[in-house]
C-alpha positions in Angstrom: 123.8 140.1 -46.9 124.2 141.6 -50.7 127.9 141.0 -53.0 128.4 143.4 -55.4 130.9 142.6 -58.0 132.4 145.8 -59.7 134.2 144.9 -63.1 136.4 147.9 -64.5 136.1 148.1 -68.2 133.3 145.8 -68.7 132.9 148.0 -71.9 136.6 147.0 -73.0 135.7 143.2 -71.6 132.4 142.9 -73.9 134.3 144.3 -76.7 136.6 141.7 -77.0 134.2 139.2 -76.3 132.0 140.0 -79.5 135.0 140.2 -81.5 136.1 136.9 -80.3 132.6 135.7 -80.9 132.4 137.3 -84.9 135.7 134.9 -85.2 134.6 132.0 -83.2 131.4 131.3 -84.9 132.5 131.5 -88.5 135.4 129.3 -87.4 133.6 126.4 -85.6 130.9 126.2 -88.3 134.0 125.3 -90.8 135.0 122.7 -88.3 131.2 121.0 -88.4 130.7 121.4 -92.5 134.5 120.0 -92.4 133.6 117.2 -90.1 130.5 116.3 -91.7 132.0 116.1 -95.2 135.0 113.6 -93.5 131.5 111.9 -91.2 130.3 111.3 -95.0 133.0 110.7 -96.9 133.9 107.8 -94.6 130.1 106.3 -94.6 130.8 106.0 -98.2 133.9 104.5 -98.1 132.8 101.8 -95.2 130.6 101.0 -97.6 133.1 100.3 -101.0 135.1 98.7 -98.7 132.7 96.1 -96.8 133.4 92.3 -97.3 131.3 90.8 -99.9 130.7 88.1 -97.6 126.7 88.1 -96.9 124.3 86.2 -99.4 124.1 86.8 -103.2 120.9 87.7 -105.1 120.3 89.4 -108.7 121.5 92.6 -108.5 118.7 95.4 -108.5 120.9 96.9 -111.2 118.8 94.5 -113.8 121.9 94.1 -116.2 122.4 90.4 -115.4 125.0 90.0 -112.8 125.1 88.7 -109.6 124.9 91.1 -106.6 126.7 89.9 -103.1 125.8 91.3 -99.9 127.8 92.7 -96.8 127.2 90.2 -93.9 125.3 91.2 -90.4 127.4 94.0 -88.9 129.6 95.2 -91.6 128.6 98.1 -93.6 125.7 97.4 -96.5 127.8 96.6 -100.0 126.9 99.0 -102.7 124.6 97.8 -105.1 122.7 100.2 -107.4 125.1 103.4 -105.9 121.7 105.0 -104.6 122.5 105.2 -101.2 126.0 106.3 -101.6 124.5 109.2 -104.2 121.9 110.1 -101.2 124.1 111.0 -98.3 124.4 114.3 -98.3 125.4 117.1 -95.1 122.3 119.0 -94.3 123.8 122.4 -93.5 122.2 125.1 -91.7 124.5 127.9 -90.7 121.6 130.1 -89.5 121.8 127.9 -86.2 125.1 126.6 -86.4 124.0 122.7 -87.6 125.2 120.4 -89.9 123.3 116.6 -90.2 124.5 114.4 -92.2 122.5 111.4 -93.8 120.6 110.0 -96.5 117.9 111.5 -98.3 116.1 108.5 -98.7 113.1 107.9 -96.2 110.7 106.0 -98.8 111.3 103.2 -98.6 113.1 103.8 -95.1 115.4 101.2 -95.9 119.0 103.5 -94.9 117.7 103.0 -91.4 116.5 99.5 -91.9 120.3 98.7 -92.9 121.6 100.8 -89.9 119.3 99.3 -86.9 118.2 96.6 -88.6 114.9 95.8 -89.4 112.6 93.2 -87.5 109.8 93.4 -89.8 112.3 92.5 -93.3 114.4 90.2 -90.9 117.4 92.6 -91.8 120.2 92.4 -89.4 121.8 95.5 -88.6 124.3 96.7 -91.4 126.0 100.0 -89.4 127.3 102.5 -91.3 126.3 105.7 -90.0 126.6 105.8 -86.6 129.8 104.1 -86.9 131.7 106.6 -89.2 130.7 109.1 -86.8 132.2 107.3 -83.8 135.6 107.0 -86.0 135.5 111.2 -87.2 134.6 112.6 -84.0 137.5 112.8 -82.1 139.0 114.8 -84.9 135.8 117.0 -84.7 136.1 117.4 -80.9 140.3 117.8 -81.7 139.4 120.8 -84.1 137.1 122.9 -82.3 139.5 122.7 -78.9 142.4 123.9 -81.7 139.6 126.7 -82.8 138.8 128.2 -79.5 142.7 127.8 -77.8 143.8 129.8 -81.1 141.4 132.7 -80.9 142.5 133.1 -76.6 
Protein backbone atom coordinates (compact mmCIF):
# COMPACT_ATOMS: atom_id res chain seq x y z
CA UNK A 1 0.00 0.00 0.00
CA UNK A 2 1.29 3.45 -0.87
CA UNK A 3 0.16 6.83 0.30
CA UNK A 4 1.00 9.78 -1.88
CA UNK A 5 0.34 13.38 -0.95
CA UNK A 6 0.69 16.06 -3.56
CA UNK A 7 0.71 19.61 -2.24
CA UNK A 8 -0.14 22.18 -4.84
CA UNK A 9 1.98 25.29 -4.84
CA UNK A 10 4.49 23.78 -2.42
CA UNK A 11 7.12 26.23 -3.68
CA UNK A 12 4.90 29.16 -2.63
CA UNK A 13 4.35 27.56 0.77
CA UNK A 14 8.11 27.12 1.18
CA UNK A 15 8.69 30.79 0.37
CA UNK A 16 6.13 31.79 3.02
CA UNK A 17 7.75 29.49 5.57
CA UNK A 18 11.18 30.94 4.78
CA UNK A 19 9.83 34.48 5.27
CA UNK A 20 8.24 33.47 8.55
CA UNK A 21 11.50 31.94 9.76
CA UNK A 22 13.38 35.06 8.70
CA UNK A 23 11.15 37.13 11.01
CA UNK A 24 10.66 34.54 13.75
CA UNK A 25 14.27 33.79 14.70
CA UNK A 26 15.33 37.41 15.40
CA UNK A 27 12.09 38.09 17.27
CA UNK A 28 12.50 35.01 19.44
CA UNK A 29 16.11 35.91 20.12
CA UNK A 30 15.05 39.37 21.31
CA UNK A 31 12.59 37.70 23.69
CA UNK A 32 15.37 35.45 25.03
CA UNK A 33 17.75 38.37 25.57
CA UNK A 34 15.03 40.37 27.32
CA UNK A 35 14.20 37.35 29.46
CA UNK A 36 17.86 36.93 30.37
CA UNK A 37 18.17 40.58 31.37
CA UNK A 38 14.94 40.41 33.36
CA UNK A 39 16.21 37.27 35.12
CA UNK A 40 19.54 38.97 35.86
CA UNK A 41 17.76 42.01 37.27
CA UNK A 42 15.49 39.83 39.41
CA UNK A 43 18.51 37.95 40.78
CA UNK A 44 20.12 41.25 41.78
CA UNK A 45 16.92 42.74 43.21
CA UNK A 46 16.27 39.63 45.28
CA UNK A 47 19.75 39.89 46.81
CA UNK A 48 19.43 43.61 47.48
CA UNK A 49 16.06 43.10 49.16
CA UNK A 50 16.98 39.97 51.10
CA UNK A 51 16.38 40.40 54.82
CA UNK A 52 19.42 40.87 57.04
CA UNK A 53 18.47 38.12 59.46
CA UNK A 54 21.54 35.88 59.44
CA UNK A 55 24.78 35.94 61.34
CA UNK A 56 26.94 39.05 61.66
CA UNK A 57 30.61 39.10 60.81
CA UNK A 58 33.25 41.67 59.77
CA UNK A 59 32.62 42.90 56.25
CA UNK A 60 34.93 41.59 53.56
CA UNK A 61 35.29 45.20 52.40
CA UNK A 62 37.88 45.62 55.17
CA UNK A 63 36.46 48.97 56.19
CA UNK A 64 35.73 48.04 59.80
CA UNK A 65 31.98 47.61 59.30
CA UNK A 66 29.95 44.54 60.14
CA UNK A 67 27.94 42.63 57.55
CA UNK A 68 24.70 40.84 58.36
CA UNK A 69 24.16 37.84 56.13
CA UNK A 70 20.83 36.50 54.98
CA UNK A 71 19.27 33.52 56.69
CA UNK A 72 19.30 30.17 54.92
CA UNK A 73 16.80 29.83 52.06
CA UNK A 74 16.75 33.58 51.46
CA UNK A 75 18.83 35.16 48.68
CA UNK A 76 22.36 36.09 49.75
CA UNK A 77 22.84 39.63 51.03
CA UNK A 78 25.48 41.65 49.20
CA UNK A 79 28.63 42.54 51.09
CA UNK A 80 31.33 43.54 48.60
CA UNK A 81 29.05 43.52 45.54
CA UNK A 82 31.32 41.07 43.72
CA UNK A 83 28.56 38.51 43.17
CA UNK A 84 26.14 41.11 41.83
CA UNK A 85 28.79 42.52 39.49
CA UNK A 86 29.57 39.01 38.23
CA UNK A 87 26.04 38.21 37.05
CA UNK A 88 25.95 38.69 33.32
CA UNK A 89 24.08 37.18 30.40
CA UNK A 90 26.11 35.16 27.93
CA UNK A 91 24.46 35.85 24.57
CA UNK A 92 25.14 33.31 21.81
CA UNK A 93 23.19 34.55 18.82
CA UNK A 94 24.64 31.93 16.47
CA UNK A 95 23.05 29.19 18.60
CA UNK A 96 19.93 31.14 19.61
CA UNK A 97 21.02 30.74 23.26
CA UNK A 98 21.24 33.00 26.26
CA UNK A 99 22.65 31.93 29.60
CA UNK A 100 22.57 33.95 32.81
CA UNK A 101 24.86 33.35 35.73
CA UNK A 102 27.90 34.39 37.65
CA UNK A 103 31.27 34.42 35.95
CA UNK A 104 32.88 33.60 39.31
CA UNK A 105 33.99 29.97 39.35
CA UNK A 106 37.06 29.96 41.61
CA UNK A 107 36.11 29.55 44.34
CA UNK A 108 32.67 28.39 43.22
CA UNK A 109 30.79 30.28 45.90
CA UNK A 110 27.90 31.36 43.65
CA UNK A 111 26.85 27.73 43.28
CA UNK A 112 27.51 27.14 47.00
CA UNK A 113 25.17 30.01 47.79
CA UNK A 114 22.52 28.73 45.38
CA UNK A 115 22.55 25.09 46.46
CA UNK A 116 24.42 25.04 49.75
CA UNK A 117 27.61 23.14 50.46
CA UNK A 118 28.18 20.32 52.91
CA UNK A 119 31.94 20.84 52.79
CA UNK A 120 31.62 24.44 54.02
CA UNK A 121 28.49 23.90 56.16
CA UNK A 122 26.67 26.52 54.12
CA UNK A 123 22.90 26.29 53.87
CA UNK A 124 21.38 27.25 50.50
CA UNK A 125 20.64 30.87 49.72
CA UNK A 126 18.89 30.52 46.36
CA UNK A 127 18.75 33.48 44.05
CA UNK A 128 19.21 32.25 40.46
CA UNK A 129 16.63 29.49 40.14
CA UNK A 130 14.02 31.48 42.05
CA UNK A 131 14.55 34.46 39.75
CA UNK A 132 14.13 32.32 36.65
CA UNK A 133 10.96 30.73 38.05
CA UNK A 134 9.55 34.21 38.63
CA UNK A 135 10.46 35.53 35.16
CA UNK A 136 9.78 32.39 33.09
CA UNK A 137 5.99 32.83 32.75
CA UNK A 138 6.60 36.23 31.10
CA UNK A 139 9.22 34.73 28.78
CA UNK A 140 6.75 32.02 27.79
CA UNK A 141 3.99 34.58 27.16
CA UNK A 142 6.37 36.71 25.08
CA UNK A 143 7.35 33.71 22.94
CA UNK A 144 3.69 32.86 22.34
CA UNK A 145 2.94 36.49 21.42
CA UNK A 146 5.79 36.57 18.91
CA UNK A 147 4.54 33.43 17.21
CA UNK A 148 0.89 34.51 17.19
CA UNK A 149 1.72 37.98 15.83
CA UNK A 150 3.75 36.53 12.98
CA UNK A 151 1.05 34.11 11.85
